[in-house]
NUKOL-385321 format. One record per residue (C-alpha): residue in one letter; y, z, x. Coordinates in nm, 3 decimals, decimal comma. Layout:
N
REC  r        v        w        u
REC  a        Y        Z        X
...
This chain:
566
REC  r        v        w        u
REC  m   -3,560    8,098   -0,721
REC  y   -3,632    7,843   -0,448
REC  n   -3,952    8,026   -0,348
REC  f   -4,065    8,037   -0,710
REC  f   -4,015    7,661   -0,744
REC  i   -4,208    7,585   -0,421
REC  f   -4,481    7,830   -0,526
REC  t   -4,524    7,672   -0,869
REC  l   -4,502    7,316   -0,739
REC  y   -4,768    7,371   -0,474
REC  f   -4,994    7,543   -0,724
REC  t   -4,978    7,240   -0,955
REC  l   -5,023    6,988   -0,673
REC  i   -5,316    7,175   -0,514
REC  l   -5,487    7,203   -0,852
REC  a   -5,452    6,829   -0,915
REC  s   -5,567    6,752   -0,560
REC  i   -5,883    6,964   -0,598
REC  v   -5,971    6,786   -0,923
REC  g   -5,897    6,453   -0,753
REC  y   -6,151    6,521   -0,479
REC  g   -6,400    6,637   -0,739
REC  l   -6,360    6,321   -0,948
REC  f   -6,384    6,092   -0,645
REC  f   -6,699    6,242   -0,497
REC  l   -6,871    6,272   -0,835
REC  k   -6,811    5,901   -0,876
REC  l   -6,910    5,825   -0,517
REC  l   -7,240    6,014   -0,553
REC  k   -7,292    5,863   -0,899
REC  i   -7,307    6,208   -1,055
REC  k   -7,216    6,181   -1,422
REC  l   -7,145    6,505   -1,605
REC  d   -7,303    6,515   -1,947
REC  f   -6,957    6,574   -2,084
REC  i   -6,610    6,555   -1,935
REC  n   -6,549    6,896   -1,784
REC  f   -6,272    6,962   -1,534
REC  g   -6,427    7,304   -1,474
REC  y   -6,725    7,165   -1,287
REC  t   -6,517    6,879   -1,151
REC  g   -6,284    7,138   -0,998
REC  l   -6,570    7,345   -0,855
REC  f   -6,715    7,031   -0,699
REC  g   -6,373    6,951   -0,553
REC  i   -6,370    7,302   -0,404
REC  y   -6,717    7,241   -0,261
REC  i   -6,603    6,915   -0,095
REC  l   -6,293    7,078    0,054
REC  i   -6,497    7,372    0,187
REC  i   -6,738    7,131    0,358
REC  y   -6,443    6,941    0,504
REC  s   -6,278    7,263    0,619
REC  y   -6,588    7,382    0,805
REC  f   -6,643    7,042    0,966
REC  s   -6,282    6,963    1,061
REC  n   -6,223    7,304    1,218
REC  l   -6,487    7,223    1,477
REC  f   -6,229    6,985    1,628
REC  i   -5,880    7,057    1,492
REC  a   -5,663    7,337    1,357
REC  h   -5,557    7,327    0,994
REC  t   -5,189    7,284    1,063
REC  e   -4,918    7,235    0,802
REC  f   -4,902    6,858    0,838
REC  h   -5,279    6,816    0,853
REC  n   -5,306    7,008    0,527
REC  l   -5,020    6,811    0,374
REC  a   -5,215    6,490    0,443
REC  i   -5,528    6,636    0,279
REC  l   -5,319    6,741   -0,022
REC  f   -5,168    6,396   -0,069
REC  i   -5,501    6,217   -0,034
REC  g   -5,635    6,435   -0,316
REC  l   -5,327    6,361   -0,528
REC  i   -5,370    5,986   -0,473
REC  l   -5,737    6,011   -0,579
REC  f   -5,640    6,215   -0,885
REC  t   -5,367    5,972   -0,991
REC  y   -5,583    5,663   -0,937
REC  l   -5,891    5,797   -1,116
REC  i   -5,699    5,954   -1,404
REC  k   -5,508    5,630   -1,456
REC  q   -5,838    5,442   -1,486
REC  k   -5,971    5,661   -1,769
REC  y   -5,662    5,834   -1,904
REC  s   -5,772    5,803   -2,266
REC  s   -6,102    5,976   -2,183
REC  y   -5,943    6,245   -1,967
REC  k   -5,628    6,311   -2,173
REC  n   -5,763    6,600   -2,381
REC  e   -5,934    6,754   -2,081
REC  i   -5,611    6,741   -1,878
REC  i   -5,415    6,909   -2,158
REC  f   -5,684    7,175   -2,207
REC  s   -5,708    7,252   -1,833
REC  f   -5,328    7,267   -1,804
REC  i   -5,312    7,522   -2,086
REC  v   -5,585    7,738   -1,928
REC  f   -5,418    7,749   -1,586
REC  t   -5,073    7,805   -1,734
REC  l   -5,198    8,111   -1,923
REC  l   -5,357    8,247   -1,605
REC  f   -5,064    8,172   -1,377
REC  c   -4,896    8,512   -1,418
REC  a   -5,186    8,675   -1,233
REC  v   -5,111    8,501   -0,902
REC  f   -4,782    8,689   -0,856
REC  q   -4,854    9,000   -0,654
REC  f   -4,685    9,213   -0,392
REC  k   -4,995    9,394   -0,270
REC  n   -5,322    9,218   -0,187
REC  h   -5,679    9,341   -0,148
REC  d   -5,726    9,630    0,100
REC  d   -5,928    9,399    0,327
REC  f   -5,661    9,128    0,319
REC  p   -5,460    9,256    0,622
REC  y   -5,779    9,373    0,795
REC  y   -5,961    9,039    0,815
REC  h   -5,905    8,806    0,515
REC  f   -5,558    8,700    0,626
REC  p   -5,620    8,716    1,006
REC  y   -5,931    8,497    0,978
REC  t   -5,761    8,241    0,754
REC  y   -5,455    8,235    0,976
REC  y   -5,676    8,187    1,284
REC  l   -5,815    7,867    1,127
REC  t   -5,461    7,730    1,095
REC  q   -5,376    7,792    1,460
REC  q   -5,663    7,637    1,655
REC  s   -6,002    7,473    1,627
REC  l   -6,329    7,662    1,665
REC  y   -6,349    7,960    1,897
REC  i   -6,692    8,103    1,978
REC  g   -6,761    8,476    1,971
REC  i   -6,465    8,587    1,757
REC  g   -6,684    8,860    1,608
REC  q   -6,574    9,063    1,911
REC  f   -6,231    9,121    1,763
REC  n   -6,303    9,257    1,419
REC  h   -6,599    9,364    1,207
REC  g   -6,468    9,141    0,928
REC  f   -6,478    8,837    1,158
REC  r   -6,855    8,884    1,171
REC  t   -6,890    8,815    0,797
REC  p   -6,671    8,510    0,731
REC  s   -6,641    8,363    0,383
REC  s   -6,588    7,999    0,284
REC  i   -6,293    8,134    0,085
REC  f   -6,108    8,172    0,416
REC  y   -6,189    7,813    0,510
REC  i   -6,057    7,654    0,193
REC  n   -5,755    7,888    0,190
REC  s   -5,668    7,760    0,538
REC  l   -5,609    7,418    0,378
REC  f   -5,331    7,578    0,168
REC  y   -5,121    7,644    0,480
REC  l   -4,837    7,408    0,388
REC  p   -4,472    7,342    0,482
REC  y   -4,215    7,590    0,348
REC  a   -4,473    7,815    0,178
REC  k   -4,683    7,850    0,495
REC  f   -4,942    8,131    0,465
REC  y   -4,817    8,264    0,131
REC  l   -5,059    8,049   -0,064
REC  f   -5,372    8,220    0,070
REC  n   -5,414    8,401   -0,264
REC  f   -5,434    8,085   -0,477
REC  f   -5,808    8,043   -0,450
REC  s   -5,898    8,333   -0,680
REC  l   -5,699    8,180   -0,962
REC  f   -5,866    7,842   -0,917
REC  i   -6,212    8,002   -0,943
REC  l   -6,117    8,202   -1,252
REC  g   -5,949    7,900   -1,410
REC  f   -6,238    7,659   -1,357
REC  a   -6,487    7,925   -1,469
REC  n   -6,287    7,984   -1,786
REC  i   -6,283    7,611   -1,863
REC  i   -6,663    7,597   -1,826
REC  l   -6,719    7,907   -2,041
REC  l   -6,476    7,797   -2,311
REC  k   -6,650    7,459   -2,328
REC  k   -6,982    7,634   -2,383
REC  i   -6,827    7,861   -2,645
REC  h   -6,681    7,551   -2,812
REC  n   -7,033    7,410   -2,841
REC  y   -7,089    7,680   -3,106
REC  f   -6,839    7,498   -3,326
REC  k   -7,014    7,167   -3,264
REC  f   -7,336    7,314   -3,400
REC  v   -7,173    7,497   -3,689
REC  f   -6,968    7,209   -3,824
REC  t   -7,240    6,945   -3,789
REC  k   -7,574    6,908   -3,957
REC  d   -7,752    7,050   -3,653
REC  k   -7,699    7,428   -3,686
REC  r   -7,947    7,530   -3,415
REC  l   -7,770    7,810   -3,231
REC  n   -7,842    7,889   -2,870
REC  f   -7,798    8,236   -2,719
REC  i   -7,605    8,063   -2,437
REC  h   -7,306    8,042   -2,677
REC  f   -7,291    8,420   -2,705
REC  l   -7,371    8,489   -2,341
REC  s   -7,080    8,260   -2,250
REC  l   -6,853    8,446   -2,493
REC  l   -6,946    8,788   -2,355
REC  s   -6,907    8,663   -1,996
REC  f   -6,565    8,516   -2,078
REC  i   -6,444    8,843   -2,227
REC  f   -6,586    9,048   -1,942
REC  i   -6,446    8,837   -1,658
REC  n   -6,094    8,819   -1,798
REC  i   -6,068    9,185   -1,894
REC  f   -6,245    9,349   -1,601
REC  f   -6,143    9,099   -1,330
REC  y   -5,784    9,051   -1,436
REC  r   -5,622    9,164   -1,111
REC  f   -5,646    8,918   -0,821
REC  a   -5,554    9,182   -0,563
REC  e   -5,900    9,332   -0,625
REC  y   -6,096    9,008   -0,585
REC  g   -6,154    8,997   -0,212
REC  t   -6,462    8,785   -0,142
REC  d   -6,679    8,966   -0,394
REC  r   -6,548    8,897   -0,741
REC  a   -6,509    8,522   -0,700
REC  a   -6,882    8,512   -0,616
REC  m   -6,963    8,738   -0,913
REC  i   -6,778    8,509   -1,154
REC  l   -6,989    8,218   -1,036
REC  i   -7,306    8,429   -1,066
REC  f   -7,235    8,460   -1,439
REC  l   -7,214    8,080   -1,455
REC  f   -7,525    8,044   -1,238
REC  i   -7,736    8,263   -1,466
REC  i   -7,601    8,085   -1,775
REC  e   -7,686    7,742   -1,633
REC  l   -8,030    7,860   -1,517
REC  l   -8,110    8,000   -1,862
REC  n   -7,971    7,690   -2,027
REC  f   -8,191    7,470   -1,806
REC  i   -8,496    7,675   -1,903
REC  n   -8,419    7,622   -2,271
REC  l   -8,387    7,244   -2,242
REC  k   -8,654    7,034   -2,410
REC  n   -8,630    6,743   -2,171
REC  i   -8,575    6,838   -1,805
REC  k   -8,383    6,597   -1,586
REC  t   -8,307    6,620   -1,217
REC  f   -7,937    6,590   -1,302
REC  n   -7,942    6,929   -1,476
REC  l   -8,007    7,087   -1,137
REC  f   -7,659    6,977   -1,026
REC  y   -7,492    7,277   -1,185
REC  i   -7,748    7,524   -1,048
REC  y   -7,737    7,401   -0,688
REC  l   -7,359    7,359   -0,682
REC  l   -7,306    7,715   -0,803
REC  a   -7,574    7,854   -0,568
REC  a   -7,410    7,683   -0,269
REC  l   -7,065    7,822   -0,352
REC  i   -7,192    8,173   -0,425
REC  v   -7,378    8,207   -0,095
REC  s   -7,084    8,057    0,095
REC  f   -6,846    8,315   -0,057
REC  k   -7,078    8,604    0,026
REC  a   -7,391    8,535    0,233
REC  f   -7,536    8,860    0,100
REC  y   -7,621    8,674   -0,220
REC  i   -7,889    8,473   -0,042
REC  l   -8,108    8,737   -0,209
REC  y   -8,063    8,541   -0,531
REC  i   -8,293    8,273   -0,395
REC  i   -8,560    8,460   -0,592
REC  f   -8,440    8,274   -0,902
REC  i   -8,629    7,974   -0,768
REC  i   -8,938    8,150   -0,910
REC  p   -8,864    8,106   -1,283
REC  l   -8,726    7,760   -1,208
REC  f   -9,051    7,662   -1,037
REC  f   -9,278    7,800   -1,310
REC  y   -9,075    7,639   -1,587
REC  i   -9,079    7,296   -1,423
REC  f   -9,448    7,335   -1,339
REC  k   -9,517    7,402   -1,707
REC  k   -9,363    7,062   -1,783
REC  k   -9,500    6,866   -1,486
REC  k   -9,840    7,040   -1,458
REC  n   -9,853    6,941   -1,092
REC  y   -9,748    7,146   -0,787
REC  i   -9,647    6,847   -0,573
REC  q   -9,439    6,690   -0,850
REC  t   -9,276    7,027   -0,918
REC  l   -9,179    7,080   -0,556
REC  y   -9,057    6,721   -0,532
REC  f   -8,847    6,767   -0,846
REC  i   -8,686    7,086   -0,713
REC  f   -8,626    7,001   -0,349
REC  f   -8,629    6,625   -0,302
REC  n   -8,305    6,532   -0,472
REC  k   -7,940    6,484   -0,377
REC  y   -7,836    6,798   -0,561
REC  f   -8,047    7,024   -0,338
REC  i   -7,875    6,859   -0,042
REC  l   -7,546    7,000   -0,182
REC  f   -7,687    7,346   -0,122
REC  l   -7,842    7,269    0,217
REC  v   -7,529    7,114    0,367
REC  l   -7,303    7,408    0,287
REC  f   -7,571    7,666    0,372
REC  s   -7,615    7,502    0,714
REC  f   -7,244    7,542    0,786
REC  i   -7,266    7,907    0,682
REC  l   -7,553    7,976    0,922
REC  f   -7,375    7,790    1,201
REC  t   -7,052    7,984    1,150
REC  y   -7,230    8,318    1,152
REC  f   -7,413    8,215    1,469
REC  v   -7,105    8,106    1,667
REC  n   -6,917    8,419    1,555
REC  t   -7,187    8,680    1,615
REC  g   -7,507    8,533    1,761
REC  c   -7,679    8,609    1,428
REC  l   -7,766    8,365    1,151
REC  i   -7,672    8,623    0,889
REC  y   -7,489    8,934    1,004
REC  p   -7,580    9,225    0,994
REC  l   -7,950    9,139    0,951
REC  s   -8,083    9,215    1,298
REC  f   -8,398    9,002    1,259
REC  t   -8,172    8,694    1,233
REC  c   -7,996    8,773    1,564
REC  f   -8,063    8,612    1,900
REC  d   -8,068    8,871    2,175
REC  g   -7,919    8,782    2,511
REC  i   -7,657    8,530    2,391
REC  s   -7,338    8,580    2,590
REC  w   -7,107    8,604    2,289
REC  g   -7,358    8,776    2,060
REC  i   -7,316    9,121    1,908
REC  p   -7,571    9,360    2,068
REC  l   -7,864    9,439    1,838
REC  t   -7,786    9,812    1,854
REC  q   -7,439    9,742    1,716
REC  v   -7,578    9,514    1,447
REC  e   -7,825    9,779    1,329
REC  r   -7,560   10,049    1,344
REC  m   -7,322    9,839    1,131
REC  n   -7,597    9,763    0,880
REC  d   -7,658   10,137    0,846
REC  f   -7,284   10,197    0,807
REC  y   -7,257    9,949    0,518
REC  e   -7,537   10,135    0,346
REC  l   -7,377   10,471    0,428
REC  w   -7,042   10,359    0,286
REC  s   -7,189   10,219   -0,035
REC  k   -7,382   10,544   -0,092
REC  g   -7,069   10,756   -0,062
REC  g   -7,147   10,893    0,283
REC  a   -6,841   10,749    0,455
REC  l   -6,482   10,744    0,338
REC  p   -6,155   10,685    0,529
REC  n   -6,122   11,059    0,597
REC  f   -6,479   11,175    0,555
REC  r   -6,827   11,113    0,691
REC  v   -7,148   11,311    0,632
REC  d   -7,289   11,509    0,922
REC  n   -7,632   11,342    0,934
REC  p   -7,591   10,976    0,830
REC  e   -7,950   10,873    0,914
REC  t   -8,100   11,147    0,701
REC  y   -7,842   11,102    0,426
REC  i   -7,924   10,736    0,350
REC  k   -8,301   10,789    0,347
REC  n   -8,493   10,808    0,020
REC  f   -8,258   10,951   -0,242
REC  n   -8,085   11,221   -0,037
REC  w   -7,751   11,057   -0,119
REC  i   -7,780   11,073   -0,498
REC  s   -7,596   11,398   -0,569
REC  n   -7,301   11,322   -0,341
REC  w   -7,281   10,961   -0,466
REC  m   -7,276   11,085   -0,825
REC  d   -6,988   11,324   -0,750
REC  i   -6,759   11,098   -0,550
REC  y   -6,844   10,751   -0,681
REC  f   -7,039   10,743   -1,006
REC  f   -6,807   10,973   -1,202
REC  n   -6,498   10,806   -1,054
REC  k   -6,587   10,437   -1,087
REC  v   -6,932   10,354   -1,224
REC  s   -6,910   10,577   -1,531
REC  d   -6,570   10,433   -1,627
REC  f   -6,706   10,081   -1,583
REC  i   -7,016   10,150   -1,796
REC  l   -6,802   10,307   -2,069
REC  g   -6,581    9,997   -2,062
REC  i   -6,886    9,770   -2,096
REC  i   -7,023    9,977   -2,386
REC  l   -6,685    9,962   -2,561
REC  l   -6,671    9,583   -2,516
REC  i   -7,023    9,542   -2,656
REC  g   -6,946    9,777   -2,943
REC  i   -6,641    9,573   -3,043
REC  v   -6,835    9,244   -3,027
REC  l   -7,125    9,383   -3,231
REC  f   -6,880    9,522   -3,487
REC  c   -6,717    9,179   -3,521
REC  f   -7,057    9,018   -3,586
REC  r   -7,183    9,293   -3,818
REC  g   -7,368    9,221   -4,140
REC  a   -7,572    8,934   -4,001
REC  s   -7,919    8,843   -4,116
REC  v   -8,201    8,651   -3,952
REC  n   -8,113    8,290   -3,877
REC  r   -8,418    8,066   -3,888
REC  n   -8,222    7,782   -3,725
REC  a   -8,175    7,965   -3,398
REC  i   -8,330    7,800   -3,095
REC  k   -8,641    7,987   -2,985
REC  v   -8,601    8,160   -2,650
REC  d   -8,836    8,030   -2,382
REC  n   -9,060    8,293   -2,221
REC  h   -8,922    8,209   -1,876
REC  v   -8,591    8,361   -1,989
REC  y   -8,765    8,699   -1,981
REC  l   -8,878    8,629   -1,624
REC  v   -8,513    8,566   -1,527
REC  y   -8,422    8,894   -1,695
REC  l   -8,698    9,075   -1,503
REC  l   -8,564    8,939   -1,173
REC  i   -8,211    9,056   -1,261
REC  l   -8,362    9,397   -1,330
REC  i   -8,537    9,392   -0,990
REC  l   -8,208    9,298   -0,823
REC  g   -8,055    9,591   -1,009
REC  f   -8,306    9,830   -0,853
REC  e   -8,248    9,673   -0,511
REC  w   -7,871    9,714   -0,556
REC  f   -7,899   10,077   -0,660
REC  y   -8,143   10,173   -0,385
REC  n   -7,975   10,000   -0,091
REC  h   -7,603    9,952   -0,160
REC  p   -7,494   10,105   -0,494
REC  a   -7,127   10,005   -0,482
REC  l   -6,997    9,797   -0,772
REC  r   -6,847    9,538   -0,537
REC  y   -7,194    9,470   -0,390
REC  g   -7,328    9,336   -0,717
REC  g   -7,308    9,620   -0,962
REC  y   -7,049    9,458   -1,186
REC  h   -7,243    9,146   -1,278
REC  i   -7,592    9,301   -1,267
REC  i   -7,506    9,578   -1,513
REC  a   -7,315    9,336   -1,736
REC  l   -7,592    9,072   -1,744
REC  l   -7,864    9,328   -1,812
REC  l   -7,674    9,424   -2,128
REC  f   -7,534    9,085   -2,227
REC  i   -7,856    8,880   -2,223
REC  p   -8,056    9,081   -2,485
REC  i   -7,745    9,117   -2,703
REC  s   -7,684    8,740   -2,686
REC  v   -8,044    8,668   -2,786
REC  k   -8,007    8,911   -3,078
REC  l   -7,679    8,754   -3,195
REC  s   -7,816    8,401   -3,179
REC  s   -8,109    8,492   -3,403
REC  s   -7,914    8,694   -3,660
REC  q   -7,630    8,483   -3,796
REC  n   -7,591    8,413   -4,167
REC  d   -7,230    8,297   -4,212
REC  l   -7,180    8,061   -3,918
REC  k   -6,833    7,939   -4,021
REC  k   -6,710    8,296   -4,065
REC  y   -6,826    8,388   -3,717
REC  a   -6,658    8,080   -3,573
REC  k   -6,329    8,241   -3,678
REC  v   -6,441    8,568   -3,517
REC  i   -6,500    8,386   -3,188
REC  i   -6,149    8,236   -3,199
REC  v   -6,003    8,583   -3,254
REC  l   -6,205    8,736   -2,968
REC  v   -6,104    8,459   -2,725
REC  s   -5,739    8,492   -2,829
REC  i   -5,735    8,872   -2,795
REC  t   -5,901    8,848   -2,453
REC  t   -5,634    8,603   -2,337
REC  i   -5,355    8,828   -2,466
REC  i   -5,505    9,131   -2,290
REC  f   -5,531    8,938   -1,962
REC  i   -5,169    8,826   -1,977
REC  s   -5,029    9,161   -2,093
REC  r   -5,216    9,359   -1,825
REC  n   -5,083    9,129   -1,554
REC  i   -4,729    9,144   -1,689
REC  n   -4,755    9,523   -1,692
REC  r   -4,888    9,514   -1,334
REC  i   -4,597    9,297   -1,217
REC  i   -4,348    9,534   -1,380
REC  n   -4,509    9,830   -1,202
REC  e   -4,498    9,647   -0,869
REC  m   -4,131    9,568   -0,927
REC  e   -4,064    9,940   -0,973
REC  l   -4,286   10,061   -0,686
REC  y   -4,209    9,798   -0,421
REC  n   -3,882    9,640   -0,540
REC  y   -4,088    9,325   -0,586
REC  e   -3,893    9,030   -0,729
REC  p   -4,141    8,758   -0,834
REC  i   -3,865    8,509   -0,921
REC  k   -3,637    8,560   -0,620
REC  q   -3,892    8,674   -0,362
REC  t   -4,216    8,531   -0,496
REC  y   -4,444    8,592   -0,201
REC  y   -4,671    8,887   -0,127
REC  f   -4,596    9,147    0,140
REC  l   -4,677    9,082    0,506
REC  d   -4,614    9,284    0,819
REC  d   -4,690    9,245    1,190
REC  g   -5,034    9,396    1,142
REC  h   -5,149    9,081    0,963
REC  f   -5,093    8,880    1,285
REC  r   -5,235    9,137    1,529
REC  i   -5,569    8,967    1,599
REC  q   -5,414    8,624    1,652
REC  k   -5,170    8,773    1,903
REC  e   -5,459    8,946    2,080
REC  m   -5,651    8,617    2,104
REC  d   -5,347    8,431    2,233
REC  q   -5,279    8,697    2,497
REC  l   -5,637    8,691    2,626
REC  i   -5,636    8,313    2,648
REC  e   -5,299    8,317    2,824
REC  q   -5,436    8,568    3,077
REC  y   -5,747    8,354    3,122
REC  n   -5,542    8,040    3,188
REC  k   -5,323    8,230    3,434
REC  c   -5,628    8,358    3,621
REC  k   -5,769    8,006    3,640
REC  i   -5,445    7,874    3,784
REC  e   -5,424    8,155    4,036
REC  k   -5,802    8,132    4,102
REC  i   -5,867    8,503    4,064
REC  d   -6,131    8,696    3,865
REC  c   -5,990    8,873    3,560
REC  n   -6,210    9,151    3,430
REC  k   -6,095    9,229    3,078
REC  d   -6,256    9,403    2,783
REC  v   -6,339    9,062    2,645
REC  k   -6,422    8,798    2,904
REC  i   -6,358    8,431    2,839
REC  k   -6,514    8,109    2,953
REC  k   -6,477    7,745    2,854
REC  v   -6,766    7,511    2,774
REC  i   -6,690    7,149    2,677
REC  g   -6,332    7,253    2,608
REC  k   -6,434    7,535    2,370
REC  i   -6,319    7,893    2,422
REC  i   -6,604    8,145    2,428
REC  f   -6,531    8,516    2,405
REC  i   -6,810    8,690    2,596
REC  n   -6,937    9,029    2,492
REC  q   -6,920    9,302    2,758
């Protein structure tokens, strides 16, 4: 019971602290949201804490008491700023509290993601034990592809709970995303029950995204570093499409786009591919400005673009000090000859392995005989269909079709609505780029976790949303339908997680009330022990003035440990 109390208390305090940082820096940067939304305030708070985590770890470890100080500063900011405008924030606080309370059951889990003991936990734990080490990509393949999720999770290393709060982040992302989506869904009611009944397809895209995320991404143990990024990609596309449909463009509206882009790439650098969405953004703004220089100035010369650049710079730096590459495993971004760098042959081999794995050519107990031939052209199709498509992709597609069928059934009998907002042609360009990304995904890395979930969903959701927005006759009736769909989705999310907890109680003797925390064993601490042993041996050799030839050599430069590749 004590663990449950500490767990719940920290969850509440961390949530308030994140919002506190978001409110403070929004005010400091004079960024005014067009409406009070703790969803984006929370995401901005996460952004600020990620930046701080990257920067501070250059010099200090994220110890318990350091993190406690960061937590309390955020709480002070939250209390002070909320007190100033309590009447304005009251409804938003209540709404956000309800959302996170309904989601809270999902954070209780005995078993984490399969990659959690491999590198998610070890990397996060490493950040709590010491400041920056250089060349840690030597120890683990996962250490070569760090995520900002690990950096912010390291700030949750707190007294009493210690490292058992490293799974909180997924819930914060889902919670803030749900607040944003529900606000956009609520805008439907604003249009319906006012004189302005001009519907936007964004209302329906937000509804479909909300249903999808909470039904398909209900289990946090499956999140890893992929699904948090995918959730934000749904928001990114929604905000991009919404921007394109605005009559009057303002630089401020780029805030949402750049904030989401920065977080997405920091969670998973692979999504730097999505920079191609600058194309429809550029053409749309150019249509308004009718001047190339003004368009470029509008896009890049603003404080919101700096949000993206600052975090992206930290990402590139972290990859470089870990591997000698700016983005691993892209060999053309690697610097050959750096003492701590991963050899180019290894980089290329790992890049091929990722492709081999995603195409079904490598499993824990199986690997095809000729990997190089297998991944070329479409030689992998038949095997991938047998072992992956019919096991995972087909079930997912059937689930999506069922979801769409239910939604279309609920909105049946609609006729053409002349009040619907006309879709801008640049929306179709965005759709085309999503389609191109879909082909890229399928050809190079056709695993759902590498983008398949959101690409397939968006390719289906966008045209359906456009159709629904232009074919509504009884708007008040469908407002009730939306309430029912949101309610059912919430019930499904909660019931599936309760059922999961019950199963874990039976399988693992898990007791979420008495023994709240997830399972850990010595394997989770293996890499940290290995690092400590090597450094201890290095220090001993220095004292004894002898040369120690180990598998991983060490040197110190300006007080920083560098693990040198052999």
